[in-house]
N, C-alpha and C positions, 0 to 999 in steps of 0.2 A: 502748579507749574513752573518749573525752572527754565527761563530764558535768559541765558548768559548771565549778567548781573541782577537781574530782576526775578523776584518770587511773585508771582500773579496766583492771586486766588479770587474766584467768584464769590461774589456777596448776593445774596438775594435781598433784592429793594421792595419785595413784595409781587404777588400774583394777584390779576385780577383778571375780570372776565369783561369781554366786548363783543358785540354783534359782530359774525363772521365776515358780514359785508364791509365792515370798517377795516377789519384786519385783511382784507385781500382786494378791496378796491373792485374794478370792474370784472374781476374774475368769477364767472358764474358758479354758485355753490356745486353745482355738479362734478365739479371739478376739484376744488379746493376740500370740499366736503370729504372727498377720498382719502386726503392725508392728513386732515384736522377735523374730525366728525363733531359737529356742534351739538351743544345740548339742546334739550326741548323748546328753549327760547331763542334758538340760532346763535348761542354766544359760545366764543370758544376762550378757552384760558392761556393768558401769555403771562410772562414773568418781566419784571423789571430789575435785569440781570447789571449787576455793578460788579467794577472790578478792584478790587485791593492790590496795591503794587508796591512793593518795597526793594530798596537797593542797597540798603545800609545807611544812606544817605536821607533817603525821603521815605515818608509812607504817606501814600497818595492814593486817592479815590478817583475814580472817574463813575461820574455820575452818582446819584441820591436817592434814586427810587421815589416813592409816592409819598412818603412821609406820614404824620398822623394828624394832619390837621383838617379831617373830612366830619360832617356831620353823619348822623346815622342812616339819613337817607341817601347820602352818595355811598357810604359804606356797603349800603345793602344792594345798591343799583349795580356797583362794579365787583361786587361780593371780594373786599378789601381785607386783607389780614389785619389783625389789630396790633396795636402798638406803632413803633416807628421800625418796621422790618431790617432796616439797612443797618441801623443801631445794634439791633438783636445779633443780625449777622456778623456783625465786628465782634461782638462780644463773645461769639463761640470760638472765634480765634484769637481772643485774650487781647483785644485791640480796643482802646476807649476812645471815644469822641476827641478827646485831647491829644490823642496821639498824633491824628490825621495833621500833615503839615499843608497839604495842597489837595483840592477838590477841583477836578476839571469837570465841567458840565457841556457834554456834547451838544445839547441845544436846552432850552429852557420851558418844554411842555412838562405839563403837572407829573407824568410818570418818570421823569427823569432830573426834575429840580424840586419836586415838592418835599423831599428829604433833607432839603438843605437848610430849611429852616424849622423851628419846632417852638411852641409855646414852654416858657419857664414857668417856676412854681408862682411866679406874679402874674400868668396869664398874658405875658408879654412877648411877642414875637421876637426870636433871636437866632442868630446862627447857629445849626446844631453843632457844628465843628469849630470850637470857639478860637482855638488857634492855628486856623488854616486861613489859606488865602483862596479864594474862588476864582479860577481861571476861566474866562467866558470869551467867546468870540465876540470881537467889537459889532459887526452887522448883527449878529443873535441880539445882543444886547439893546442896540438901537432899535431894533423891530419889537422887541418884547416889552420895552419902556415907552413906546410911541403912542399906545392906547389908542390906534386908529381903529376904527370900528371894526373891520375885517379881521384885527389880529386881536382884539381886546380879550375876548373870552379865550384864547389859545393860551393866554400867560397871565395866570392869577398873580397879581402883584403881591399877594401875602408870602409867596415864594421868593421873591426878589428885594422889595423895598428894606426888608431887616438886613441884607446883605449890604446895599449900597449906604444904608444909615450907619453900620459899624465900620464902614469904611475897608471892606476886606474884598471887594472886585477888584480883579485884575483883567482888564480887556487886551485880547492878543489878536492880531491881523490872522487873516486867513489861513496862512501857512507859517508856522512859529515853533521853535523849540521849546517846550515848556520846561525840562529839565533833561539834561543830559541823557540821551536814550528814550526819550519820548517827545515826539512832535505831532502837532495838531495840523490837519490837512483839511482845507474848506471843501466841502462837496455840493454844496447846496442842495436843491430837490426836496427834501422833508420839510425842511424851512429854508430861508434864502441865506441865513447864516450858519447851518448845520455843519459840524465838524466831524470827522472821523479821527481817531487817535491810534498811532503807530508807535508801537516799542520795538526797538532795535539794540541787540546786544549780544556779544559774541558769535557773529554771524548768523543769529535766528531773528525771526520777525514775529509779530502778532499783531493783528489790526483789530480795534474794536471799531466795526463799520457803522455803527450806529443805526439810524431808522431808515436809511437809503436801501437796508436789507435787512428786516426786523428780524426774520427768523431763518433757519436753514430750510425753510419750505416757500422760501421767497427768493431762489436764486433766478427763476426766470425772469427774463428782462421787462415783461409786462405784469408781474404780480409786485404791486406794492400797495402801501396802506391809503386808505382815503384819506386820513390826514395830511396827505403831501399837499404842499402849498404849490410846488412847481414839478409835477408828476413826469412832465417829459425830460427835465433834468435828471431826476432820479433813474430813468429808464436809459439814460445816456452814461450817467457816472457808473452807475452799479456794474454792467459787465467789464468796464475797465477795471475797477478795483479789484473785483473778482478775479479777472484776468492775473493781474500783478499778484495777486495772493498765491493763486495756483502756481504760476511761473516760479516763484521764488520758494515754494514748499514752505511758506508761511503758515501762521495759524491764522485763523478768522474768528473773531468773538462776536457773536450774536445779542443785542440788548434784549430780545423779547421771547427766546425760545426756552420752552419749560423743559424740554428734552434733551436737546445739544446744546450747550452752553458755547463749545469751541470744536473746531474741526478744521481737517486740512481740505483743500479742494483739488480735484483734476478736471480738465477739461475734457468735455464729452461732445461727440461730435453731431448729435441730435439736441440733446437737452442744453447744450451750453455748459454747464458744470456739473458735477457731482460731489457728494460729500465721501470723504474718507478719514479714517482716524478719529472718529467721533469721541468728544469727551463730554459727560454730563456735568461734570464740575472741572474747574480747573486745577 
């Protein structure tokens, strides 16, 4: 996708299977099952969609997928892809890990930040993108590294400690310009420090909305992930963001949709919003 000065490409950070109740929260299976039929174990297939953004000055990656640091048990449970999918996805476009100068993480859950670190030949954990700065919201980093019991399992430190040890973490406040034409907006909801990322250039815009609206099937205000730490905030912020996208005729990019990576939206009198101009890949 060409967006003004930006060339945006979707990168597969890995697909995985989770229980449909986790994917749709309080929504009954009789409703969500009609649009995303589960398998025999009540699981649905999601993607860990990342975005490669290039403007001639920066080679930037939004989110890093789940990475490669998993046991056979974990791989089997989630039906994870082999290797480090985000690295393989970049390679398919001729981009090496060394080419990435900035990694922006919408939040620090395993399926978004796991690919940020990997084991080297000496089995030491190191940043996957050795020349990049890792841009993370300050609130998200503080919560992730607090190790309070309620949050500890949500933030594996093997994804984070190698970054701080390498001195590559750049903490930003909730609403900040990352580089010209890309700004972060704090949404909260999914996590207290969750960020959405908005590209703007040449009178065009695209919003990586993050997990406050995980897929194009989560447009309804009440349809949100069970992983949301603050679901009431998600239900307030999501329609506002979707309304802005629809009114601007901007693109919205979903982090977990395996069928529609990006689309434009229109307001709908009954359903709130409907998808138009679907893109399976950017």
